[in-house]
C-alpha positions in Angstrom: -95.1 61.1 31.4 -91.9 59.7 32.8 -88.7 61.3 31.5 -86.3 58.6 30.5 -83.6 58.9 33.3 -81.3 56.5 31.5 -80.7 58.8 28.6 -77.5 60.8 29.1 -78.1 64.5 28.5 -76.0 66.0 25.8 -73.6 68.7 27.0 -74.3 72.2 25.9 -72.5 72.9 22.6 -69.4 74.9 22.7 -69.6 78.3 20.9 -66.9 78.6 18.3 -64.3 81.3 18.9 -65.4 82.3 22.4 -62.4 80.6 24.1 -60.0 82.4 21.7 -61.6 85.8 22.2 -61.6 85.3 26.0 -57.9 84.6 26.0 -57.3 87.6 23.8 -59.4 89.7 26.2 -57.3 88.6 29.2 -54.2 89.7 27.3 -55.9 93.0 26.5 -56.8 93.6 30.2 -53.3 92.8 31.3 -51.9 95.3 28.8 -54.3 98.0 29.9 -53.4 97.4 33.6 -49.7 97.3 32.9 -49.7 100.5 30.8 -51.8 102.4 33.4 -49.5 101.3 36.2 -46.4 102.4 34.3 -47.9 105.7 33.4 -48.7 106.4 37.0 -45.2 105.3 38.2 -43.2 106.8 35.3 -42.1 109.9 37.3 -41.2 108.3 40.7 -39.6 105.2 39.2 -38.2 106.2 35.8 -37.8 110.0 36.4 -39.7 110.6 33.2 -42.8 112.8 32.7 -45.6 111.2 30.7 -48.5 113.4 29.5 -51.4 112.0 31.6 -54.3 113.5 29.7 -53.7 111.9 26.3 -52.4 108.7 27.9 -55.3 108.1 30.2 -57.8 109.2 27.5 -56.5 106.4 25.3 -56.6 104.0 28.2 -60.2 105.0 29.0 -61.2 104.3 25.4 -59.4 101.0 25.4 -61.1 100.1 28.7 -64.5 100.9 27.2 -63.7 98.5 24.3 -62.7 95.9 26.8 -66.0 96.2 28.6 -67.9 95.9 25.4 -66.0 92.8 24.5 -66.8 91.1 27.8 -70.5 91.9 27.1 -70.0 90.4 23.6 -68.8 87.2 25.2 -72.1 86.7 27.0 -73.9 86.4 23.6 -73.9 83.0 21.8 -73.1 84.3 18.4 -70.0 82.7 16.8 -66.7 84.6 17.0 -65.3 84.5 13.5 -61.6 84.7 12.6 -62.3 88.0 11.0 -63.6 89.3 14.3 -60.5 88.1 16.1 -58.4 89.8 13.5 -60.2 93.1 14.1 -59.7 92.8 17.8 -56.0 92.1 17.5 -55.6 94.9 15.0 -57.4 97.4 17.2 -55.2 96.4 20.2 -52.1 97.1 18.1 -53.6 100.5 17.1 -54.3 101.5 20.7 -50.8 100.2 21.9 -49.2 102.2 19.1 -51.1 105.4 20.0 -50.1 105.0 23.7 -46.5 104.5 22.8 -46.6 107.5 20.5 -47.6 109.8 23.3 -45.1 108.3 25.7 -41.7 108.4 24.0 -42.2 106.1 21.0 -39.3 103.8 20.4 -37.6 105.2 23.5 -40.4 103.7 25.6 -39.2 100.4 27.2 -42.7 98.9 26.8 -42.4 98.4 23.0 -41.7 94.7 23.6 -45.4 94.4 24.5 -46.1 94.1 20.7 -44.7 90.5 20.8 -47.5 88.8 22.8 -50.1 90.1 20.4 -48.2 88.9 17.4 -47.6 85.5 19.1 -51.3 85.1 19.9 -52.2 86.0 16.3 -49.9 83.3 15.0 -51.7 80.8 17.2 -55.3 81.8 16.7 -55.4 83.0 13.1 -54.7 81.5 9.7 -51.3 81.9 8.3 -52.2 84.8 6.0 -53.9 86.8 8.8 -51.1 86.0 11.2 -48.5 87.4 8.7 -50.7 90.5 8.3 -50.7 91.1 12.1 -46.9 90.6 12.1 -46.4 93.1 9.3 -48.8 95.6 11.0 -46.8 95.3 14.2 -43.5 96.0 12.4 -45.0 98.9 10.5 -46.5 100.4 13.7 -43.2 100.1 15.5 -41.4 101.7 12.6 -43.9 104.6 12.5 -43.0 105.4 16.1 -39.6 106.5 15.0 -41.2 109.3 13.1 -44.5 110.1 14.8 -44.1 110.2 18.6 -43.8 112.7 21.4 -40.5 113.2 23.1 -40.5 112.7 26.9 -39.2 115.1 29.5 -36.4 113.4 31.6 -35.5 114.8 35.0 -32.4 112.8 35.6 -30.7 111.5 32.4 -28.2 109.1 34.1 -30.7 107.6 36.5 -33.4 107.6 33.8 -31.2 105.6 31.5 -30.6 103.0 34.2 -34.3 102.7 34.9 -35.0 102.6 31.2 -32.8 99.5 30.9 -34.6 98.0 33.9 -37.9 98.7 32.3 -36.8 97.0 29.1 -35.8 93.9 31.1 -39.2 93.9 33.0 -41.1 94.3 29.7 -39.1 91.5 28.1 -39.7 89.2 31.1 -43.5 90.0 31.2 -43.7 89.4 27.4 -41.9 86.1 27.7 -44.1 84.9 30.5 -47.2 86.0 28.6 -46.2 84.2 25.4 -45.2 81.0 27.3 -48.4 81.1 29.3 -50.7 81.6 26.4 -49.0 79.1 24.2 -49.0 76.5 27.0 -52.7 77.0 27.7 -53.7 76.9 24.0 -51.5 73.8 23.5 -53.2 72.2 26.4 -56.6 73.0 25.0 -55.6 71.6 21.6 -54.4 68.4 23.3 -57.7 68.1 25.2 -59.6 68.6 22.0 -57.5 66.0 20.2 -58.2 63.6 23.1 -62.0 64.3 22.8 -61.8 63.7 19.1 -60.0 60.4 19.6 -62.6 59.4 22.2 -65.4 60.3 19.8 -63.8 58.3 17.0 -63.4 55.3 19.4 -67.0 55.7 20.4 -68.1 55.8 16.8 -66.1 52.7 16.0 -67.6 50.8 19.0 -71.1 51.9 17.9 -70.4 50.6 14.5 -69.4 47.3 16.0 -72.5 47.2 18.1 -74.7 47.8 15.1 -72.9 45.1 13.2 -73.5 42.7 16.1 -77.2 43.7 16.1 -77.5 42.7 12.5 -75.7 39.5 13.1 -77.9 38.8 16.2 -81.0 39.3 14.1 -79.8 36.9 11.5 -78.7 34.4 14.1 -82.1 34.6 15.8 -83.9 33.9 12.6 -81.6 30.9 11.8 -81.7 29.5 15.3 -85.5 29.1 15.3 -85.4 25.9 13.2 -82.8 23.9 15.2 -84.4 25.0 18.5 -87.7 23.8 17.3 -86.2 20.5 16.3 -84.5 20.0 19.7 -87.8 20.9 21.4 -89.6 18.2 19.4 -86.9 15.6 20.1 -86.8 16.4 23.8 -90.6 16.2 24.0 -90.5 12.7 22.3 -87.9 11.5 24.8 -90.1 12.4 27.7 -92.6 9.8 26.5 -90.0 7.0 26.6 -90.9 4.9 29.6 -87.7 2.9 29.6 -85.4 5.9 30.3 -83.8 6.1 33.8 -84.9 8.8 36.3 -81.7 10.8 36.1 -82.0 10.9 32.3 -85.5 12.2 32.6 -84.3 14.9 34.9 -81.6 15.9 32.4 -84.3 16.0 29.6 -86.5 18.3 31.7 -83.5 20.6 32.3 -82.9 20.5 28.5 -86.5 21.5 27.8 -86.2 24.4 30.3 -83.1 25.6 28.5 -84.7 25.3 25.1 -87.7 27.2 26.3 -85.4 29.9 27.7 -83.6 30.2 24.3 -87.0 30.5 22.6 -88.1 33.3 24.9 -84.8 35.2 24.3 -85.1 34.9 20.6 -88.8 35.8 20.5 -88.2 39.0 22.5 -85.0 39.9 20.7 -86.6 42.5 18.5 -88.4 44.1 21.5 -85.2 44.2 23.5 -83.1 45.8 20.8 -82.1 49.4 21.3 -83.6 51.7 24.0 -86.9 50.7 25.5 -89.5 53.3 26.4 -89.4 54.2 30.1 -93.2 53.4 30.3 -92.5 49.8 29.5 -89.5 49.5 32.0 -90.0 47.7 35.3 -90.1 49.7 38.5 -88.6 47.6 41.4 -86.7 48.1 44.6 -83.0 47.5 44.1 -82.8 44.4 46.4 -85.9 42.8 44.9 -84.6 43.5 41.3 -81.2 42.0 42.0 -82.7 38.9 43.7 -85.0 38.3 40.7 -82.1 38.8 38.3 -79.9 36.4 40.1 -82.7 33.8 40.4 -83.3 34.1 36.6 -79.6 33.7 36.0 -79.4 30.6 38.2 -82.2 29.0 36.1 -79.9 29.5 33.1 -76.8 28.4 35.0 -78.1 25.7 37.4 -74.5 24.5 38.2 -73.7 27.9 39.8 -74.6 28.8 43.4 -73.7 32.5 43.8 -73.4 34.2 47.1 -75.6 37.3 47.0 -75.2 40.1 49.5 -77.4 43.2 49.4 -77.1 46.0 51.9 -77.4 49.8 52.2 -74.2 51.8 52.6 -74.8 52.4 56.3 -75.6 48.7 56.9 -79.2 49.5 57.9 -82.2 47.4 56.9 -84.1 50.4 55.5 -86.1 49.8 52.4 -84.2 50.0 49.1 -85.0 52.8 46.7 -87.2 51.9 43.7 -85.6 52.3 40.3 -86.5 52.0 36.7 -85.1 48.8 35.1 -84.2 48.4 31.4 -83.6 45.1 29.7 -80.3 46.2 28.3 -79.1 46.9 31.8 -80.1 43.4 33.0 -78.5 41.8 30.0 -75.2 43.7 30.7 -75.2 42.3 34.3 -76.0 38.8 33.1 -73.0 38.9 30.8 -70.8 39.9 33.7 -72.3 37.2 35.9 -71.6 34.6 33.1 -68.0 35.8 32.8 -67.5 35.2 36.6 -69.2 31.8 36.4 -67.1 30.8 33.4 -64.0 31.7 35.4 -65.0 29.9 38.6 -68.4 28.2 38.7 -67.9 27.0 42.2 -67.2 30.4 43.7 -69.1 33.5 42.6 -70.1 36.3 44.9 -72.3 39.3 44.1 -72.4 42.2 46.4 -74.6 45.3 46.0 -74.3 48.5 48.0 -76.4 51.7 47.8 -77.2 54.7 49.9 -81.0 55.2 50.1 -80.5 58.6 51.9 -78.1 60.1 49.3 -79.2 59.6 45.7 -76.0 61.2 44.5 -74.1 58.1 45.6 -74.0 55.5 42.9 -75.3 52.0 43.0 -72.2 49.7 43.3 -72.4 46.1 42.3 -69.2 43.9 42.9 -68.9 40.6 41.1 -66.2 38.4 42.5 -64.7 35.2 41.2 -61.8 32.9 41.9 -60.6 32.4 38.3 -57.1 32.7 37.1 -57.6 36.5 36.6 -56.4 38.7 33.8 -53.1 40.6 33.3 -53.0 44.4 33.1 -52.8 44.4 29.3 -56.1 42.5 29.0 -57.7 44.7 31.6 -56.9 47.8 29.5 -58.6 46.2 26.5 -61.9 45.6 28.4 -64.8 47.3 26.7 -62.7 48.4 23.7 -62.0 45.2 21.8 -63.3 41.7 21.6 -61.2 39.4 23.7 -61.7 36.3 25.8 -59.5 34.3 28.2 -61.4 31.1 27.2 -60.5 29.3 24.1 -64.2 28.8 23.2 -65.2 32.4 24.1 -65.8 35.1 21.6 -65.3 38.1 23.8 -68.6 39.8 22.9 -70.3 39.7 26.3 -67.8 42.1 28.1 -67.8 44.4 25.1 -71.6 44.7 25.1 -71.7 45.1 28.9 -69.4 48.0 28.7 -71.4 49.7 25.9 -74.7 49.1 27.7 -73.6 50.4 31.1 -71.8 53.4 29.6 -75.1 54.3 27.8 -76.8 54.3 31.2 -74.1 56.6 32.6 -72.4 53.8 34.5 -68.9 52.3 34.4 -67.1 48.9 34.8 -63.8 48.6 36.6 -62.0 45.2 36.6 -59.1 44.5 39.0 -57.4 41.6 40.7 -58.8 40.7 44.1 -56.6 42.0 46.9 -56.9 39.0 49.3 -54.0 37.2 47.7 -56.1 34.1 46.8 -56.5 35.0 43.1 -59.6 35.9 41.1 -61.1 39.1 39.6 -63.2 41.8 41.0 -65.6 43.4 38.5 -67.1 46.6 39.9 -70.1 48.2 38.3 -71.2 51.7 39.2 -74.5 53.1 38.1 -75.9 56.6 38.7 -78.7 55.9 41.3 -80.1 59.4 41.0 -80.8 59.0 37.3 -82.4 55.5 37.8 -84.7 56.3 40.8 -88.5 56.4 40.3 -89.8 59.9 39.8 -92.3 61.4 42.2 -95.9 61.6 41.1 -95.7 65.4 41.6 -92.9 65.5 39.0 -95.0 63.5 36.6 -97.9 65.9 36.9 -95.7 68.9 36.0 -94.3 67.2 32.9 
């Protein structure tokens, strides 16, 4: 069985709460490292003796909790807000215990309470954030009564270094708060952007579904007038008095009516995503040649210039790919837009790299029409719009939707040769469209 390469795989779901706990864990590790460093340097820098045994015993316990938390982050279970509250509360407890054995309120590191309170205000609901703030105030207040005094070797120099330590702690706390808030704000903005993109995608999908319903109704209603036109055209061919050029036009009209009938009769089969087993497998160059030939039969007044080449300019055989009808219809819509802009001058250029499947298939469609301003270019694929009075703007919208579903993209820009016109560049993931090896099929 072929795996459908044109279906875009869904990204792995994000686990709720893991990002918040990971940020909290980085803050915890920073606090452990900073407190361990200050404990080691307390005597040479601050001329203060800190009891190493209780201090490093608490730091060892805190480090063990940190290791357990990193292991916890490897598991997919959801991190609840209650779990985050417990982590922050435990950090406040450990910080309070360390400050209690190292001078209490006289320790210049008391400002390290503030980053935890700020993080709680960002991560937790209002009630829990207020609880953390009250716990921080209560813990700091208890230090005034329950703490061990420190032995100071040089009071004057120790006071100066104490003030310096307070400044360093304030600076580190300010940088931590600013860093965490900026990162969380950036994450929130990215999530809002993702939600906006998802809402836009849902709105576009709703429009496509509405267009599908309208297309089904239109196909049903068009059957009768097309049948009438076919009968009239057939009767006109039996008129012996008609000039030769009129007979030629009637034959062209019959061909167009037959093409419309084929499109309508296969509309149901072409709706949605086809099974990969029913998709055609063709080399890129042959597929594009057949597609352009079919398009010229529908637009006989257009004589496009088709250029097909590999990225290195070699004549090596083009890779074989799976072709879906929705992809062909999207390209035909873009071809028609170029022909509507300048039927006398349309160029189609395709480029691929047969040796590197990671490189996309690039199809450039060039015309010499009046072009579009930047405001219209930004609306392409998002709204219905047309530069022609009789146009409805549906073709470009559907082309964008179909190509994006295949993992591709459309980029429209003015031509850079100064002669006017528009360049429509289509990129398709060649690796996802290439034919699977038989060995792969056997394993599936």
